[in-house]
C-alpha positions in Angstrom: -11.6 -21.9 -7.2 -12.9 -18.3 -6.7 -10.8 -15.8 -8.6 -7.7 -14.3 -7.2 -9.6 -11.0 -6.1 -12.4 -13.1 -4.3 -9.7 -15.2 -2.0 -8.3 -11.8 -0.9 -11.6 -10.4 0.0 -12.6 -13.4 1.9 -9.7 -13.2 4.6 -11.5 -9.5 5.3 -15.1 -10.3 4.8 -15.0 -7.6 2.4 -16.4 -5.9 -0.7 -14.5 -4.1 -3.5 -15.2 -0.2 -3.0 -17.8 -0.1 -0.4 -16.5 -2.2 2.5 -15.1 -0.9 5.5 -11.5 -0.8 3.8 -12.4 0.8 0.9 -10.5 -1.7 -1.2 -10.3 -1.1 -4.9 -9.7 -3.2 -7.7 -6.5 -1.5 -8.8 -5.1 -1.9 -5.1 -5.7 -5.6 -5.2 -4.2 -5.7 -8.4 -1.0 -3.9 -7.3 -0.7 -5.8 -4.1 -1.1 -9.5 -6.1 1.6 -7.9 -8.7 4.1 -6.8 -5.8 3.5 -10.3 -4.3 4.0 -12.2 -7.4 7.6 -10.4 -7.8 8.4 -10.8 -4.2 8.0 -14.5 -4.6 10.0 -14.4 -7.8 12.9 -12.7 -5.7 12.9 -15.6 -3.5 13.7 -18.4 -6.1 17.3 -19.1 -6.6 18.1 -19.3 -10.2 18.0 -22.7 -10.6 14.2 -22.3 -10.3 13.3 -19.4 -12.5 12.3 -21.6 -15.6 8.8 -22.1 -13.6 8.3 -18.5 -14.0 9.7 -18.1 -17.5 7.6 -17.3 -20.6 8.6 -16.8 -24.3 8.0 -13.9 -26.6 7.0 -16.0 -29.6 8.7 -15.9 -33.2 10.4 -13.0 -33.8 11.6 -12.1 -37.2 13.5 -8.7 -37.0 16.2 -7.2 -34.4 15.5 -5.0 -31.4 13.1 -6.8 -29.4 12.1 -4.6 -26.0 12.5 -6.8 -23.0 13.4 -6.6 -19.1 17.2 -7.2 -19.9 17.7 -8.5 -16.4 15.3 -11.1 -16.5 16.3 -12.8 -19.9 16.8 -16.3 -19.1 18.0 -17.6 -22.5 17.6 -16.6 -26.6 17.0 -19.0 -29.1 17.2 -18.9 -32.8 15.8 -21.4 -36.0 18.7 -22.9 -37.3 17.4 -22.6 -40.8 14.7 -25.2 -40.3 11.2 -24.4 -39.1 10.6 -24.9 -35.4 14.4 -26.1 -34.7 15.9 -23.7 -32.5 19.4 -23.0 -31.3 20.8 -21.5 -27.8 22.3 -18.1 -28.7 25.5 -17.3 -26.6 25.4 -13.8 -25.1 28.1 -11.4 -26.2 28.6 -7.6 -25.3 27.2 -4.8 -27.5 30.4 -3.3 -27.9 31.7 -6.8 -29.3 28.9 -7.4 -31.5 30.9 -6.0 -35.0 33.6 -8.6 -34.2 30.9 -11.5 -34.4 29.0 -10.6 -37.6 31.3 -12.7 -39.8 31.5 -15.6 -37.3 27.9 -16.2 -36.1 26.2 -18.7 -37.9 22.6 -20.7 -37.7 24.5 -23.5 -36.3 26.3 -21.1 -33.8 24.1 -17.9 -33.3 24.8 -15.3 -30.7 22.8 -12.4 -28.8 23.5 -9.1 -27.4 21.5 -6.6 -25.4 21.4 -2.9 -26.2 19.1 -0.1 -24.5 17.0 -2.7 -23.3 16.4 -4.3 -26.7 17.6 -7.8 -27.8 19.4 -8.2 -31.1 20.9 -11.5 -32.8 23.4 -12.6 -34.8 23.3 -13.9 -37.5 20.5 -11.3 -38.4 16.9 -13.2 -37.9 14.4 -13.0 -40.4 11.0 -14.8 -41.3 10.7 -18.4 -40.3 13.0 -20.8 -40.8 15.5 -17.7 -39.5 12.9 -16.1 -36.2 14.3 -16.0 -32.8 12.6 -16.4 -29.3 13.3 -14.6 -25.9 13.0 -16.4 -23.0 12.4 -14.1 -19.7 10.9 -14.4 -16.5 7.6 -13.4 -16.6 6.9 -10.0 -14.2 3.7 -8.6 -16.0 1.0 -7.4 -13.8 -1.5 -9.5 -12.3 -5.1 -9.3 -12.8 -6.7 -10.4 -9.8 -10.1 -10.4 -11.3 -9.3 -12.8 -14.4 -9.1 -16.2 -12.7 -7.7 -18.0 -10.1 -4.2 -18.9 -11.5 -1.4 -16.8 -12.7 0.4 -16.9 -16.2 3.6 -18.3 -16.3 3.7 -19.0 -12.4 3.4 -22.3 -10.6 0.1 -23.0 -9.6 1.1 -24.4 -6.1 2.7 -20.8 -5.2 -0.4 -19.1 -6.0 -1.6 -18.7 -2.4 1.5 -16.9 -1.6 0.6 -14.1 -3.7 -2.8 -13.9 -2.0 -1.2 -14.0 1.5 1.2 -11.1 0.5 -1.9 -9.1 -0.8 -3.8 -9.9 2.5 -0.4 -8.6 4.2 -0.9 -5.5 2.7 -4.6 -5.3 3.2 -3.7 -5.9 7.3 -1.1 -2.9 6.8 -4.1 -1.2 5.4 -6.6 -1.9 7.8 -4.0 -0.9 10.9 -3.3 2.4 9.2 -6.8 3.0 9.1 -7.8 2.2 12.5 -4.9 4.2 13.7 -6.4 7.5 11.7 -9.6 6.8 13.2 -8.2 6.7 16.7 -6.4 9.9 16.1 -9.7 11.6 14.8 -11.2 10.9 18.3 -8.3 12.6 19.9 -8.2 15.4 17.5 -12.0 15.7 17.9 -11.4 16.2 22.0 -9.0 18.9 21.4 -11.8 20.7 19.3 -14.4 20.1 21.6 -12.3 21.5 24.8 -10.3 24.2 23.2 -10.3 27.0 20.8 -14.1 28.0 20.1 -15.5 25.3 21.8 -18.6 26.2 24.0 -16.9 25.4 27.2 -13.9 27.4 26.2 -16.2 30.5 25.3 -18.0 30.4 28.3 -14.9 30.4 30.6 -13.3 33.3 28.7 -16.8 35.4 29.0 -16.4 34.4 32.8 -12.8 35.3 33.0 -13.3 38.7 31.2 -16.0 40.1 33.2 -14.3 39.4 36.5 -10.8 40.9 35.4 -10.7 41.7 31.6 -12.4 45.1 30.9 -16.0 43.3 30.4 -18.8 44.3 29.5 -16.6 47.8 29.1 -13.2 49.2 30.1 -13.0 49.7 33.6 -16.4 48.0 34.0 -15.3 44.5 35.0 -16.1 43.2 38.6 -12.7 43.9 39.9 -13.0 47.6 39.0 -16.3 47.8 40.3 -15.7 46.4 43.2 -12.1 48.0 43.9 -12.4 51.4 42.2 -16.4 52.2 42.1 -17.3 49.7 45.3 -20.5 49.7 43.5 -21.9 46.3 45.1 -25.2 46.3 43.2 -23.2 46.3 40.0 -20.5 43.8 41.1 -23.6 41.6 42.1 -25.1 41.7 38.7 -22.1 41.3 37.0 -21.3 38.4 39.3 -24.5 37.1 38.5 -23.8 37.1 34.5 -20.2 35.4 35.6 -22.3 32.7 37.6 -24.5 32.1 34.2 -21.5 31.7 32.1 -20.0 29.2 34.5 -23.2 27.3 34.5 -23.0 27.1 30.9 -19.7 25.8 30.8 -20.5 23.4 33.5 -23.3 22.0 31.5 -21.2 21.9 28.3 -18.4 20.1 30.5 -21.0 17.3 31.6 -22.0 16.6 28.0 -18.9 16.9 27.0 -17.5 14.6 29.7 -19.9 11.7 28.6 -18.9 12.3 24.8 -15.1 12.2 26.0 -15.5 9.4 27.3 -17.4 7.8 24.6 -14.5 9.2 22.3 -11.9 7.6 24.3 -13.5 4.2 24.4 -13.8 4.2 20.6 -10.4 5.8 20.5 -8.7 2.5 22.5 -11.1 0.2 20.3 -9.5 1.6 16.9 -6.1 1.4 18.5 -6.7 -2.1 19.7 -7.9 -3.0 16.2 -4.8 -1.5 14.6 -2.4 -3.8 17.1 -4.7 -6.7 15.7 -3.9 -6.0 12.5 -0.5 -5.8 12.9 -0.1 -8.9 14.8 -1.9 -10.4 11.9 0.6 -9.1 9.7 3.4 -10.4 11.5 1.6 -13.7 11.5 0.6 -14.1 7.9 4.7 -12.5 7.1 6.0 -15.7 9.1 3.9 -18.3 7.2 4.9 -16.4 3.6 8.7 -16.5 4.3 8.6 -20.1 5.8 6.6 -21.6 3.3 8.5 -20.1 0.3 11.7 -21.3 2.3 10.0 -24.8 2.4 9.5 -24.8 -1.2 12.6 -23.8 -2.2 14.5 -26.5 -0.1 12.1 -29.3 -1.4 12.8 -28.1 -5.1 16.3 -26.8 -5.1 
């Protein structure tokens, strides 16, 4: 079976970095890790042992752990490889148990994210182990399975990553569509050729261009100079012709941009529909697994 990263990419017919969605290895690793943790969060307590790993033998106190994920702590009973489950106590009462704890009846407590065992551990046959839910990051390029994770649930991690990819696809298509609309604003407004030509024409008509008191309005109303007015109107006509020509080009471009924007938004909607469908599979599939195994 293909590595997890390839399984994810196959949903999109994508490749790392150079594909349309510009997916990265780090991105896929994070999505898979989030998917793993989400799957674990669905599980009832009685099923968490399937997601549990052990620390291996520890010979001194202060083992760093994710306290909320501890399943159990065991200590050797004075015979190599024979372990007894430790009972948990609070750190504030640890002193009271120092003289009570024995290799046959050991205790443990946590403090500041570390595990401490009573009686004090040492080299075998007095080592201890911590069993905890494995929440380590997933490297999707390392294989098709996940350590301390049921193989039959790996597909849900892939599915979760695909869901995140669909959200990325929707966001990218939305951005591309918005870019097309923003380009239309640039084409028709501000310093665009259309805006410049229309502004020139308006200024020559009644806004003191080409000189103060020398626009068409002033020439006709004040100077009554038909020849100058005609010359100025010819300039206005030229500017309007420029604007008209630009508008013809821009109208075609605007139509193309609108079509592209519509296509992008349609793709975004499709990606969101895919996300919803994948989520339904993810949610219902995990609930079926739980019902079948609880």
